C-alpha positions as CSV (number, residue, x, y, z in Angstrom):
1,X,-15.7,16.0,16.2
2,X,-17.0,13.2,18.3
3,X,-14.8,10.5,19.8
4,X,-14.2,7.5,17.5
5,X,-16.8,4.8,18.0
6,X,-14.7,1.7,17.2
7,X,-12.5,0.7,20.2
8,X,-9.4,0.1,18.1
9,X,-9.8,3.5,16.4
10,X,-10.3,5.1,19.8
11,X,-7.1,3.5,21.0
12,X,-5.2,4.8,18.0
13,X,-6.6,8.3,18.5
14,X,-5.4,8.1,22.1
15,X,-1.9,7.1,21.1
16,X,-1.8,9.9,18.5
17,X,-3.0,12.5,21.0
18,X,-0.4,11.2,23.6
19,X,2.3,11.6,20.9
20,X,1.3,15.2,20.3
21,X,-0.2,14.6,16.8
22,X,-2.4,17.6,16.2
23,X,-4.6,16.0,13.5
24,X,-7.8,14.2,14.6
25,X,-9.0,10.8,13.5
26,X,-11.7,10.9,11.0
27,X,-14.1,8.1,10.2
28,X,-15.3,7.9,6.6
29,X,-18.9,6.8,6.0
30,X,-17.9,5.0,2.8
31,X,-14.8,3.4,4.3
32,X,-11.2,3.6,3.1
33,X,-10.4,0.1,2.1
34,X,-8.2,1.4,-0.8
35,X,-6.1,4.5,-1.3
36,X,-8.5,5.5,-4.1
37,X,-11.5,5.2,-1.8
38,X,-9.8,7.1,1.0
39,X,-8.7,9.9,-1.5
40,X,-12.2,10.1,-2.9
41,X,-13.8,10.3,0.6
42,X,-11.3,13.0,1.7
43,X,-11.2,15.0,-1.6
44,X,-7.4,14.7,-1.8
45,X,-5.0,13.2,-4.4
46,X,-4.5,9.5,-4.2
47,X,-0.7,10.1,-3.7
48,X,-1.5,11.9,-0.4
49,X,-2.8,8.6,1.1
50,X,-0.1,6.7,3.1
51,X,-0.8,3.1,2.4
52,X,0.3,0.8,5.3
53,X,1.5,-2.4,3.8
54,X,2.9,-5.2,5.9
55,X,5.4,-7.6,4.4
56,X,6.8,-10.9,5.7
57,X,10.6,-10.8,5.8
58,X,11.7,-14.3,6.9
59,X,8.9,-14.5,9.4
60,X,9.4,-11.0,10.7
61,X,7.0,-8.1,9.9
62,X,8.0,-5.0,8.0
63,X,5.7,-2.1,7.6
64,X,6.0,0.0,4.5
65,X,4.2,3.3,4.4
66,X,3.9,4.2,0.8
67,X,2.1,6.8,-1.3
68,X,-1.2,5.6,-2.6
69,X,-0.1,6.4,-6.1
70,X,3.2,4.5,-5.7
71,X,3.6,0.7,-6.0
72,X,6.1,-1.1,-3.7
73,X,8.9,-2.9,-5.6
74,X,9.5,-5.9,-3.3
75,X,12.8,-6.6,-5.1
76,X,14.0,-3.1,-4.4
77,X,12.9,-3.4,-0.7
78,X,14.7,-6.8,-0.4
79,X,17.9,-5.2,-1.8
80,X,17.6,-2.3,0.7
81,X,17.2,-4.8,3.5
82,X,19.9,-7.1,2.3
83,X,17.6,-10.1,2.4
84,X,16.8,-12.6,-0.4
85,X,13.1,-12.2,-0.3
86,X,10.3,-9.9,0.8
87,X,6.7,-11.0,0.3
88,X,3.2,-9.6,1.0
89,X,2.0,-10.8,4.4
90,X,-1.2,-12.8,4.8
91,X,-4.2,-11.3,6.6
92,X,-3.5,-13.5,9.6
93,X,0.1,-12.4,9.7
94,X,-0.9,-8.8,9.5
95,X,-3.4,-9.1,12.3
96,X,-1.0,-11.1,14.5
97,X,1.8,-8.5,14.2
98,X,-0.3,-5.3,14.1
99,X,-3.5,-6.2,16.0
100,X,-5.3,-4.5,13.1
101,X,-7.0,-5.6,9.8
102,X,-5.6,-5.2,6.3
103,X,-6.9,-1.9,4.9
104,X,-6.8,-0.2,8.3
105,X,-3.3,-0.7,9.7
106,X,-2.2,2.4,11.5
107,X,1.5,3.3,11.6
108,X,1.3,3.0,15.4
109,X,-0.4,0.9,18.0
110,X,1.1,-2.5,17.3
111,X,1.6,-5.2,20.0
112,X,5.4,-5.0,19.5
113,X,7.6,-2.5,17.5
114,X,7.7,-3.2,13.8
115,X,10.6,-2.1,11.5
116,X,9.2,0.6,9.1
117,X,10.2,2.1,5.8
118,X,8.5,5.4,4.8
119,X,8.3,6.1,1.1
120,X,10.1,9.3,0.2
121,X,7.3,10.1,-2.3
122,X,5.1,11.0,0.7
123,X,7.3,14.0,1.3
124,X,5.8,15.6,-1.9
125,X,2.6,16.3,0.0
126,X,2.2,18.9,2.7
127,X,-0.5,16.7,4.3
128,X,-0.9,13.0,4.1
129,X,-3.6,10.7,5.5
130,X,-2.8,7.4,7.2
131,X,-5.1,4.6,8.5
132,X,-6.2,4.8,12.1
133,X,-6.7,1.1,13.0
134,X,-9.8,0.3,11.0
135,X,-10.6,0.5,7.2
136,X,-13.0,3.4,7.8
137,X,-10.7,5.6,9.9
138,X,-7.8,7.9,8.9
139,X,-5.9,10.8,10.4
140,X,-4.0,13.7,8.8
141,X,-0.2,13.8,9.3
142,X,3.0,14.8,7.5
143,X,5.9,12.9,6.1
144,X,8.2,14.1,8.9
145,X,5.6,13.2,11.5
146,X,5.3,9.7,10.1
147,X,9.0,9.3,10.4
148,X,8.9,10.5,14.0
149,X,5.9,8.4,15.0
150,X,7.2,5.2,13.6
151,X,11.0,5.6,14.1
152,X,10.9,4.7,10.4
153,X,13.6,5.0,7.8
154,X,13.1,7.1,4.6
155,X,13.3,4.9,1.5
156,X,12.6,4.7,-2.2
157,X,10.4,1.7,-2.3
158,X,9.2,1.9,-5.9
159,X,9.8,3.6,-9.2
160,X,9.2,7.2,-10.0
161,X,6.9,9.9,-8.5
162,X,3.2,9.5,-7.9
163,X,1.1,10.0,-11.0
164,X,-1.1,12.7,-9.5
165,X,1.8,15.1,-9.0
166,X,3.4,16.9,-6.1
167,X,1.7,19.4,-3.8
168,X,4.9,20.9,-2.5
169,X,7.9,22.2,-4.4
170,X,11.1,20.3,-4.8
171,X,12.1,16.7,-5.0
172,X,11.7,14.3,-2.1
173,X,14.5,13.9,0.4
174,X,17.4,11.6,-0.3
175,X,16.5,8.0,0.1
176,X,17.9,5.3,2.3
177,X,21.1,3.8,0.9
178,X,21.1,0.4,2.6
179,X,19.3,-1.2,5.5
180,X,20.8,-4.4,6.7
181,X,18.0,-6.0,8.7
182,X,14.3,-5.3,9.4
183,X,15.1,-4.5,13.0
184,X,17.4,-1.7,11.7
185,X,14.5,0.2,10.3
186,X,13.1,1.5,13.5
187,X,10.7,0.3,16.2
């Protein structure tokens, strides 16, 4: 495969290689602006797409990596964090804190560390695909690798399993009991 053409994607590919991630960044001709579009372009279940959603927690960013077939329950996340409110971040807030556009936020490569929750539902898939810094770029990874790359905390961030079913046997790992502050969920 050729080197990524977009500078941000090339930078993310370099960070992933330096971290020892074996999967290579893939640029999708049709883009991957949504989990459904990424899944269609890759020929995988939508639940195997790791959506990168940025939330505003009292002015601090929180990254939630969730299964594409799973909706984040902001009330549940607020309870996990012990905060009164968690809200979806604006496009400007996302770019300010990640250096990347909505629809292409990679789990790595941000200007400063961001607390991260990783949806336990992603553990149902042997391979998951995450954004690589641009809405047309993704890379293959695993649940465990996402936890390692992000320093993230496993969490149940929504209700129930993905609708497209598991690809590995067994339930997801135990979820996070309580997180007290966004800074406590990893770099």
